[in-house]
N, C-alpha and C positions, 0 to 999 in steps of 0.2 A: 188383619193379616192371619193366614192360617197357621196352624201349629206345624212347626218343622219336625221332620222325622228324626227322632233322637237315635244316635249311635253310641254304642258303648265305647268308652275311652280305650285307646290302644296303649298298651304298656311298651314303651321303647326298650326297656331293659329286657323284656321277654323276647322281643324280636332279635336283639343282638345276641342273646344267649342261644337262641335256636340256630342262627346263622353260624355261630362259632362251633356249635355241636356238629353241624353238617360238614364243616371244613376239617374237623379233627380226624386223624386216621383211626382205623380200627384198633382197638386195644389188642396187644399181643396175647396170644393164647396162653392159658395157664398150664401148669405142669400136669394138672389132673384131668386135662381134656383128653378124651379118647379119640384118636385120629390115626391115619396111616403114617408110618415113619417116612422121613424125607428120603428121596431116591439116593442111591450111592453116587459118589463123585466119580467121574470118568478117570480112567488111568492116564496119568500125565506122561509116562515114559514112552519113548519111541524106539522101536527095534531097528530103525534105519541106521546103518553104520555111517559115521561122519567121513567126509572125504579127506584124504591125506595126499601129500605130494610124494611121488615115487622118484627117487634119485636116478638120474640118467647114468648108466654105467660108464666108468672111465675107459676111454679107448686105449688100445694097447700102446699106441705111440706115446701117449701121455704117461703111461706107466713106465715105459722105457726111459723117457726123459727124466722122470722123478728118480729112477734108479741111478742114472748118470749123475744127476745133481748130488745125490747122497754120496756117491763114490767120490765126487769132487770135494765134498766137505771132509770126507775121511782122509783123503790124501793131503789136503791142505792142513788139516789138524795134525796129521802125522809129521809133516814138515816143521810145523811150529813146535811140536813136542821135542823133536830131535834137536832143533836149534836151541831150545831152552835148556835141555839137559847137557848139551855140549857148549854151554855159554863160556866157560873158562878158556876152552881151546879156541873158540871163535874170537874172543876178545884179544887173546894173544896174537893170533894170526892177523887180525885187523889192525892191531897196534903196529906190528912190524910192517905191514903193507902200506898203511897211511904214513908211517914214519919215513919210509923210503920215498914215497911220492911227494911228501911235503917236508923236506928237511929243515925248513926255516921255522917250523912250529915247535913250541916247547912240549915237554912230555904231558903237562897238565892239559894243554889244548888238544893234543892228540887223543888223550884218554877221554876227554869230554866229547869230542867228535865221534869216537868209536861207540861210546855209550848211546849217543843220540841216534846214530844210524842203526844200531842194533835194535834198540827198543822201538824205533819208528817202524822198522821192518816187521817185527813181531806183532806190534799193535795193529798195523795196517792189515796184515793177513787175518788176524782174529776178527777185526771189524768187518772186513769184506765177507768172510764166511758167515758171520752173524746176520748181516743184511740179506745175503742170498738165501739163507735158511728161512727168514721171515717172508721173503717174497715167494719162495716156493710154497709155503703154507697158503698164501693167498691164491696162487695159481691152482693148487689142488682143490680149493674151494670155488673154482670156476670164476675167478676174477681175472678176466682176460687182460685188463689194463696193466696188471702186474708184470706181464711179459715185456712190455715196453719200458717199464722202470728197470727191469733186469739188464737192458742193453747198456745204459750208462754205468751200471754197477760192474758189468763185465769189462768195460773200458777201464774203470778204476782198478779192477783186479789185475788187468794186464800191466798197468803201470806199477802196481805194488809188487807183482811177481818180478818184473824187470829190476826194480830197486833191490828187492830181497836177493835175487840171484847174484847181484854184484857185491853184496856185503855178507850174507850169511851162508854162502855156498863154498866156504873155504874150509880147509882142514880135512880130516879123514872122512867126515860125513858129508862133505860138500857136494859130491857128485849125486849122492842119494837124495839130499834135500832139493837140489835143482831138478832132478827127475820127478820127484813128487809134485813140486810146484808146477812144472810145465804140464804134467799129465792131468793134474786137477784142473788147470785152466782149459785144456783141450776138452775134457769131459763136460765142463760147464758150458762151453760154446756149443758143443753138439747137442746137449740137452736143451739149450735155448732155441736152437734151430728146429728141433723136433716139435717144440710147442707152437711153431708157426705153420706146420703142414696142414693140409686140408682137413683130415679127420679131427685133429686137435682144434682147428678153428671152428668147425661145426659144433664141437662139444661145448666150446665156450659160449656159443650163441644160442644153443638150444635151451628151452625152458623145461622145468620139471613137469611131469605128467601127473594129473590128479587121478586117484583111485580110492576105493572104499577101504577103510581101515579093517583089519582082521581082528576079531575078538578072540583072545586067548581063553 
């Protein structure tokens, strides 16, 4: 047999080392390397003004309705204040009136009934004014549904005014208290009707317009 061609042995360790060296990333540059500086970073700010919502101006009819509602609150509050400061006179008048109408009741029963109707009238008026003021705030924030909540509140106010007119409109200040209560109720009804007219209805349904913000 002829002599076979001899080949030098291959070192597997050297081959693995060479392959590993080829896969390794380049070494990071050292601080003493002379090279161009990195380019500056781009400016991240944007001069474009952000969009904001422009409020739709309140129509005149809604402004008038708000004024009427506020006057209604003032008149109702004035009636409650007068009835409160003239409590002694009212209690005396109511005691005599109820005593004549119900002679079979004792003085304690009449006194308890007078206190009940007096404080129920005062509390009812105060509660109605508070609820209507809250609903008016929702209406002015363009919550059209608050208008329909005001309707049963107006019905409640009518009942409270009728009850109060029967019990706290006696004495020297009775005529003034009754006038304030009826005038406040009338102004509230007119204010509610004005919130239903066409300009007000369109204002409740319109959406705010987008515009660019102004930089100060």
